[in-house]
N, C-alpha and C positions, 0 to 999 in steps of 0.2 A: 811958402809954396809947398813945403813938405806936408803941412797940415791938410791942405786941399787934396793932395795926392792920396793921403791915407783915407780921407773921407770918400774919395772916388773909388778906391779899392774896396772899401766896405760896401758901398752901394752896388758895385759889380758883383761882389760875393753874395749879397742878399738877393740880387736878381737871379743869379745862377741857382741859389738854394731854393728860391720860390718856383723856378721853372722845373727843377728836379722833383720837388714836392708835388707839384701839379701833375707831372708825368706819373709818379708813383700812385697817386690817387686814381688817375685814369686807368692805369693798368690793373689796379686792385678792383675797380668797378667792373672792368671788362671780364676779369677772371671770375668774379662773383656771378655775373650774368651768364657766363659760359657754364659754370657749375649748375646753376639753376635750370638752364636749358637742357643740360645732360640729364638731370634728375627727372624733369618733366617728360623728356623723350623716353627714358627708361620705364617710367611709370605707364606711359601710353602703350609702349611695346608689350609690357607685361599684361595689361588688360586686353590688348588685341590678341595676344598669344592664348589667353584663357578662352576667348571666344573661338579662335581657330581650333583649339583643342576640342571644344564641344562640337564644332561643326564636323571635325574629322571623325567623330563617333556616330554621326547621323547614318541611318541605314540608307540603302539605295533609293527607297521611295521618297525620303525627305530630300535627298540631293536632287532627285528629278523634280520634285515639287518646287525647289528653290532655284531652278535653272534661270540664268539671267543675272541682272544686277539690281540690287535693292538696298535701301538704307538699313543699317543695322546699328542702332545707337549713334555714336559720333562718326561712324565709318560707313563705307559702302562695301557690300559683300557681293562678289561676282562668282557664280558657280557655272562652270562650263563642262560639258561632257566632251572629253577628248576622243575616247573610243567607247564601245559599249560597256566597258568595265572600268575605265579610268575617268576621274573627274578632277578638274583643276579648280582650286578654291583660292581666291585672291581677296585680300582685305586692303582697301585703300583709305586714305584720309579723305573725308567727304569735302573738305574745304579746298585742298590743293591737288587732289587726285594723285597724291604721292603714294606709291605702293609701300605698304607696311610689311605685310607677310604674304607668303604664297606657299601652297602645298599641293600635292597631287595625292588623291586617295583611290584605292582600288576597292571596287564592290563587285563581287561575282554576280553573274546573271542567275536568275531563279533556278534554272535547270542545270547550272554548272555545279559540279561537285568539287569541293576543295581537294587538292592533290594529296593531302595528308591522310584522308580517309579512304583513298582508293586501294 
């Protein structure tokens, strides 16, 4: 009877070991997937930031010309005039409409003189 108990203990130990090993593999796979997703998101954010940096340099005429929402590469660019001198620029993901980046830019009116030159 002792031999049968030892065999049963070995089978239980192997079952526990296999369960733990499968859990470790699943956790490692999830961790790798999370790291890959974080890298992809960071890369997308950097590219979106480069586009938003360029848009932030547009003169008033270009911002007026781009008012509204339009596709811009893999994103959607929305330019809205908040006041006569402030523009809101929003970059969203074109597939999920998730907002990636947002900024507000100031452009003086043509007849407005910057305060530093007064």
